[in-house]
C-alpha positions in Angstrom: -183.2 -2.3 86.0 -185.8 -2.9 88.6 -188.5 -0.5 89.5 -189.9 -0.7 93.0 -192.8 1.4 93.8 -193.2 2.0 97.5 -193.6 5.2 99.5 -191.5 7.9 101.2 -191.7 6.3 104.5 -190.7 2.6 103.7 -187.3 2.1 104.9 -186.1 -1.4 106.4 -187.7 -3.7 104.1 -186.8 -1.8 100.9 -183.3 -1.1 102.2 -182.7 -4.9 102.4 -184.1 -5.5 99.1 -181.9 -2.7 97.5 -178.6 -3.9 99.2 -179.4 -7.4 98.0 -179.5 -6.0 94.4 -176.5 -4.3 94.8 -174.8 -7.4 95.5 -176.2 -8.8 92.2 -174.9 -5.7 90.2 -178.6 -5.2 89.4 -179.6 -1.5 88.9 -182.9 -0.2 90.4 -185.2 2.7 90.8 -187.2 3.9 93.7 -190.5 5.4 92.8 -192.5 6.8 95.9 -196.1 6.5 95.0 -197.1 9.3 97.5 -194.6 11.6 95.7 -195.8 10.7 92.2 -197.4 14.3 92.2 -196.1 18.0 91.3 -192.9 17.2 92.8 -192.1 14.8 90.0 -191.7 15.5 86.3 -193.5 13.0 84.2 -194.2 12.6 80.3 -196.2 9.8 78.9 -197.2 8.6 75.6 -198.8 5.3 74.2 -195.9 3.3 74.7 -193.3 5.1 76.7 -192.6 7.4 79.7 -189.9 9.7 81.1 -189.8 10.6 85.0 -187.6 12.3 87.1 -188.4 12.2 90.6 -188.3 14.7 93.4 -184.4 14.0 94.2 -183.8 14.8 90.5 -183.1 10.9 89.5 -184.2 9.9 86.2 -185.7 6.7 84.5 -187.5 6.0 81.4 -189.6 3.0 80.7 -187.5 1.3 78.1 -185.0 0.7 81.0 -187.3 -1.1 83.2 -187.3 -4.9 83.1 -189.0 -5.6 86.3 -191.2 -4.1 88.7 -191.8 -5.0 92.6 -195.3 -3.1 93.6 -194.2 -3.1 97.3 -196.8 -0.7 98.6 -199.0 2.1 96.9 -199.8 5.1 99.4 -202.3 7.8 98.6 -200.7 10.9 96.6 -199.7 13.5 98.7 -201.7 17.0 98.1 -199.8 20.2 98.2 -200.8 22.5 101.4 -201.1 25.3 99.0 -203.6 24.1 96.7 -207.0 25.5 96.8 -209.3 23.2 98.4 -211.7 23.5 95.2 -208.8 22.0 93.3 -208.2 19.0 95.5 -210.5 16.4 93.8 -209.0 17.6 90.5 -205.5 17.3 91.7 -206.3 13.8 93.0 -208.2 12.4 90.3 -205.6 13.4 87.3 -202.5 12.3 89.4 -204.3 9.1 89.9 -204.8 8.7 86.7 -201.5 9.4 85.4 -200.2 6.9 87.7 -202.3 4.2 86.4 -201.3 4.9 83.1 -197.7 4.7 84.1 -198.0 1.5 85.6 -200.2 -0.3 82.8 -197.4 0.9 80.5 -195.4 -1.9 82.1 -197.4 -4.6 81.9 -195.4 -6.8 79.5 -192.5 -6.8 81.9 -192.1 -8.9 85.0 -194.0 -8.0 87.9 -194.3 -9.1 91.7 -197.2 -9.4 91.8 -199.1 -8.7 88.4 -200.8 -5.5 88.8 -204.3 -6.6 87.7 -204.1 -9.8 89.5 -203.2 -8.2 92.9 -205.8 -5.4 92.5 -208.6 -8.0 92.1 -207.5 -10.0 95.0 -206.4 -7.0 97.3 -209.9 -5.3 96.7 -212.2 -8.3 97.5 -212.2 -10.2 100.6 -215.3 -12.3 99.6 -213.5 -13.5 96.5 -210.3 -14.2 98.6 -212.8 -16.6 100.9 -214.3 -18.3 97.8 -211.0 -19.2 96.4 -209.5 -20.3 99.7 -212.3 -22.8 100.2 -212.4 -24.1 96.8 -208.7 -24.9 97.5 -209.5 -27.0 100.6 -209.0 -24.5 103.3 -211.4 -23.9 106.1 -212.8 -20.4 106.2 -215.1 -19.0 108.9 -218.7 -18.3 108.0 -218.9 -14.9 106.6 -221.3 -11.8 106.0 -220.6 -8.5 104.4 -223.4 -6.3 104.9 -225.2 -3.3 106.0 -228.5 -5.0 106.7 -229.0 -5.2 110.7 -231.7 -7.7 110.7 -229.3 -9.9 108.5 -226.2 -9.6 110.7 -228.5 -10.1 114.0 -229.6 -13.5 112.4 -225.9 -14.3 111.2 -224.9 -13.7 115.0 -227.5 -15.8 116.2 -227.0 -18.6 114.0 -223.2 -18.8 113.7 -221.6 -17.0 116.3 -222.3 -18.6 119.6 -222.5 -15.4 121.6 -219.5 -13.4 120.1 -218.5 -12.1 116.6 -215.9 -10.2 115.1 -216.5 -7.0 112.5 -213.9 -5.7 110.1 -213.8 -2.9 107.9 -213.0 -4.2 104.3 -211.1 -1.3 103.0 -209.0 -0.4 106.1 -205.1 -0.8 105.4 -202.4 -0.7 108.1 -199.4 2.0 107.6 -197.4 0.0 110.0 -197.3 -3.5 111.8 -197.2 -1.3 115.1 -200.9 -0.3 114.7 -200.8 3.3 113.7 -203.3 4.7 111.5 -204.9 1.1 111.9 -208.6 0.7 112.9 -209.0 -2.4 114.7 -211.0 -5.5 114.6 -214.2 -5.0 116.9 -215.5 -7.8 119.0 -219.7 -7.9 119.3 -221.3 -9.8 121.9 -225.3 -10.0 123.0 -224.8 -6.6 124.8 -223.3 -4.5 122.2 -225.1 -6.1 119.4 -227.9 -3.3 119.5 -225.5 -0.9 118.5 -225.7 -2.7 115.0 -228.4 -0.4 113.9 -226.0 2.2 112.3 -224.5 -0.4 110.0 -226.3 1.3 106.9 -223.9 4.0 107.2 -220.8 1.8 107.0 -221.1 -2.1 105.6 -218.7 -4.3 107.3 -217.5 -7.9 107.1 -218.7 -10.4 110.2 -217.5 -13.6 111.3 -217.8 -15.8 114.4 -215.1 -15.0 117.0 -212.8 -18.3 116.8 -211.3 -19.4 120.1 -207.4 -19.6 119.1 -204.3 -21.1 120.2 -202.2 -18.7 118.3 -202.2 -16.6 115.0 -199.9 -17.2 112.2 -198.5 -14.6 109.5 -197.5 -16.4 106.5 -195.2 -14.9 103.9 -195.8 -16.8 100.5 -192.8 -16.5 97.8 -193.8 -18.6 94.7 -193.9 -22.1 96.5 -191.8 -21.0 99.7 -193.4 -20.5 103.1 -192.0 -17.9 105.9 -194.2 -18.6 108.9 -194.2 -16.6 112.1 -196.2 -17.9 115.0 -197.4 -15.0 117.7 -198.5 -15.8 121.2 -201.6 -13.8 120.9 -204.7 -15.8 121.8 -206.7 -13.1 123.9 -206.7 -10.3 121.6 -208.7 -9.9 118.4 -205.8 -8.7 116.4 -202.4 -9.1 117.6 -201.3 -5.9 115.9 -202.8 -3.6 118.4 -202.4 -6.0 121.2 -200.6 -4.7 124.5 -198.4 -6.7 126.5 -195.2 -9.2 125.9 -195.8 -11.0 122.6 -193.2 -12.2 120.3 -192.4 -14.1 117.2 -191.0 -17.8 116.7 -190.6 -19.7 113.5 -193.2 -22.3 112.9 -193.5 -24.8 110.3 -196.8 -25.3 108.7 -198.4 -28.9 108.1 -197.7 -30.1 104.5 -201.5 -30.1 103.6 -201.9 -26.4 104.5 -198.9 -25.6 102.4 -200.3 -27.4 99.5 -203.7 -25.8 99.7 -202.2 -22.3 100.1 -200.1 -22.8 97.3 -202.8 -23.9 95.0 -204.9 -20.9 96.2 -202.2 -18.4 95.4 -201.6 -20.1 91.9 -205.4 -19.7 91.2 -205.2 -16.0 92.4 -202.4 -15.4 90.2 -199.9 -14.1 92.9 -196.2 -14.7 93.2 -196.1 -13.0 96.8 -198.7 -12.4 99.7 -198.9 -12.1 103.4 -201.6 -14.4 104.7 -203.3 -14.6 108.1 -204.4 -17.9 109.6 -205.7 -18.7 113.1 -204.8 -21.8 114.7 -208.2 -22.6 116.8 -208.3 -24.4 119.8 -210.4 -27.0 118.0 -207.3 -27.8 116.3 -208.2 -26.3 112.8 -206.4 -23.9 110.6 -208.6 -21.2 109.6 -207.9 -18.7 106.6 -208.7 -15.2 107.0 -206.9 -13.2 104.3 -204.2 -12.5 101.9 -202.5 -9.3 101.5 -200.4 -9.1 98.4 -198.8 -5.8 99.7 -198.8 -7.1 103.4 -196.0 -6.8 105.7 -193.1 -9.2 106.5 -190.3 -7.2 107.8 -191.0 -8.2 111.6 -190.5 -11.7 110.5 -187.2 -10.9 108.6 -185.9 -8.9 111.4 -186.7 -11.1 114.6 -186.5 -14.4 112.8 -183.7 -13.9 110.0 -185.9 -15.3 107.3 -184.4 -14.1 104.1 -187.8 -13.0 102.7 -186.5 -9.8 100.6 -183.9 -11.6 99.3 -186.2 -14.5 98.1 -188.6 -11.8 96.4 -185.6 -10.7 94.8 -184.5 -14.0 93.3 -187.8 -14.6 92.2 -188.2 -11.5 90.3 -184.6 -11.6 88.7 -185.3 -15.4 87.6 -188.5 -14.6 85.7 -187.0 -11.3 84.3 -184.6 -13.5 82.8 -187.1 -15.8 81.5 -188.7 -12.8 79.9 -185.8 -11.6 78.0 
């Protein structure tokens, strides 16, 4: 049995994954992370749990041999709950969810939960490991100090800088609920004075030929190129952009592979910019990043490869 941790609005990627598991006669259970609340019946002891979901489907931890942590969303709060109890509700259900997940730490995961949490929550660590593995990373500062940021701008940014919020997660690749990367030039630099209320990541603006979304699956690469050279982020770009398949240079593959090994990740969605100077600039890796557009538009068998990798490790772990 494979447990797939996702959310109630996830359809395309997860459906392909489930259809492939059916062809392999492997049972699965879908756990909607946002509904892991009063809508589900959950009991946990020190080495076992039982769960009945919002549709009446039941599972216990002894049945689970593999886990795909596809994507977790925030837990939904019932409308009828008094506002005074909302924090308690979220704290306790978040704790229950984490206890449930960690009870499965000895089965095969994509990715191992603690590795994923560490990498996903630490952009600066990502850049450090990428650089250690011979990838080019932009000069970067994560700061709430307007003076330091201004000095960084004048030293490294050649008149143009980008600013990103570290913790923003997009709910879709179409841009909904996505706070775009902001561009800062000399004229807008004075607005940085309010940064003390919201620390951000700053990097020089890179003049680019194109952007790459790379899906890594345990040594295999599925790379899409997007024709977005003018916008700071293709996900909110307006106009006619399209995906095309792309062959990464072997040295970039080797460096990314060694980086992912050091991070302890089996899969991840990697963002790279191909600069007009000819360099490949590593931006980030999202262990739960989106790839459905690459499977749909370029016919990459990403869902199938993720399933194959997990099935292989489940058999090794028997």
